[in-house]
C-alpha positions in Angstrom: 1.5 1.8 15.3 4.3 4.3 15.4 4.5 4.9 19.1 7.7 2.9 19.4 9.5 5.4 17.2 8.8 8.3 19.6 7.5 10.4 16.7 4.2 11.7 15.5 2.4 9.3 13.2 3.1 9.8 9.5 0.4 11.1 7.3 -0.3 11.3 3.6 -2.8 14.2 4.0 -2.9 16.7 1.2 0.1 19.0 1.7 2.1 16.5 3.7 4.0 15.2 0.7 5.6 17.2 -2.1 3.4 18.2 -5.1 3.9 15.8 -8.0 4.9 12.9 -5.8 3.1 9.6 -6.3 2.6 7.2 -3.4 1.6 3.6 -3.7 1.1 1.6 -0.5 0.8 -2.1 -1.0 -0.8 -3.7 2.1 -1.5 -7.3 2.9 -5.1 -7.8 4.1 -4.0 -10.2 6.9 -0.9 -8.2 8.0 -0.3 -8.8 11.7 2.6 -6.3 11.9 0.9 -3.2 10.4 -2.8 -3.6 10.4 -5.1 -2.6 7.5 -6.8 -0.1 9.8 -3.5 1.6 10.6 -2.7 1.9 6.9 -6.1 3.3 6.2 -5.6 6.0 8.9 -2.3 6.8 7.2 -4.2 7.5 4.0 -7.0 9.6 5.6 -7.3 12.9 3.9 -4.9 12.0 1.1 -5.5 13.0 -2.5 -6.7 10.0 -4.5 -4.8 11.3 -7.5 -1.6 11.4 -5.6 -1.9 8.5 -3.1 -3.2 5.0 -3.7 -3.7 2.0 -1.4 -3.5 -1.4 -2.9 -4.9 -4.1 -0.5 -3.8 -7.6 -1.4 -6.4 -10.1 -0.2 -5.2 -13.1 1.7 -1.7 -11.8 2.1 0.3 -10.9 5.2 3.1 -8.3 5.9 5.5 -10.0 3.5 3.2 -10.3 0.4 5.0 -13.5 -0.6 2.4 -14.9 -3.0 0.6 -12.3 -5.0 2.5 -9.0 -4.9 5.1 -9.9 -7.4 7.4 -7.3 -8.8 5.4 -7.4 -12.1 2.1 -6.7 -10.2 3.6 -3.8 -8.3 5.1 -2.4 -11.5 1.7 -2.6 -13.2 0.1 -0.7 -10.4 2.8 1.9 -10.4 2.4 2.3 -14.2 -1.3 2.7 -13.7 -0.7 5.5 -11.2 1.6 7.3 -13.6 -1.0 7.2 -16.3 -3.4 9.1 -14.0 -1.4 12.3 -14.2 
């Protein structure tokens, strides 16, 4: 996934991101550019209270049909209410 960048793979493990930061990853289930398995590995060891993964079924990398700005905003608001 990240080998082309010549860097270590990013991680959302506990302690890897600043305390109080909320992370929402929106991933298309059928993404051929960044696979769902790769994104799940990114989230391994993360805090469920701090990091959320939203998988949009039937979508690709560009989330053209269902991940509207309103849907993403609603998910982000839901994360903020978890504090």
